[in-house]
N, C-alpha and C positions, 0 to 999 in steps of 0.2 A: 504494500500500500504506500503510495507516495504522500507527500505532505499535504497537497491540495485535497486529495481524496480523504485523508484522515481528518482534515479540518471540516470538510463538508459533513462527514458522518458524525463527528463529535457535535456539530452544531444542532443536529436534529435528534441526537440520542436521548436527551431528557424527555422530549415530547413522545418519542416512540416508546420509551420505557413506561410512561403513563398509559399509552395505548395498549401495551402488552399486559399490564396489570389489569386494565379494564377488560381485555379479552379473557383473561384467566377467570376473573370474577364472573363474567357472563357465561362461560362455557363449563366450568367445573360443576358437575351435578346436573347439567342441563338435560332435560328429558323432552322428547325421546333423543337418544344419543345421536341420531342422524342429524340433529340440528347443530351439533358442534361444528362440522365442516362448513355448514352454511354460514354460521356466525363468523368463522375464521376467514372465509372468502370475502364476506362483506367488509371485514376490517382490512384485509389485504388490499381490496379494491379501493377503499378510502385512502389508505396510506399511499398506494400507487398514484392515485389522482392528485394528492396533495404534494407528495415528496418525490415522485418518480421512483426509479429503480434504487436510488440511494436509500429511500425510505424502506423499501422492501428488504434490502440487505440488512439494515439496522434492525428491522423487525425480526428477521431470521436469527441474527446474532443474539438478540435479546431473548427470544424463545429458546434458543439452544442453551443459553446460560441458565435460564430457569429450569429447563428440563434436566440438565446435568446435576444441578443442586438437588432437585426433587428425587432423582434416581439415586443419588448418593445417600440422601436421607432415608429413603425406603430401604436401601441396602443395609444401612447401619441398624435401623430399627428391626428389620426382619432377620438380621444376621446372615444375609446372603451376600454374594458378590454383586457388584454392579452389573456384571455380565449376566448373572442369573436373573436379575430383575428385568433386564432388557429382553432376555429370552422369554420370560413370562409375558411381557408386553407383546412381543412378536407373536407368541402362540395365541394369545387372546385375539389379536388382529386377524390371524389366519383362520381361527375358528369362527369369528364374526363374518368373514367373507368366504366361507367354505364353498359356497355355490359358484365362486369364480370371480 
């Protein structure tokens, strides 16, 4: 990442962090579960419209950070490895999409 790119991304990072937290508050526990991707796409579309691809990149970085922390916390609490937690998540996704 060059200095100009770093400057651009840092400038929007605080706003995108708030957007990320809002997305998590909206989607955690959302029923039916099929609404989660719909909400996520609506947020991604709004970020793209306002901040372009830089906004999407910061959104992905923010979500990746939150995901990593969450998985590490679950691993510690469940006394599993992070890899085992990720395997559990992957299996759940495969079972949910068993029809293809």
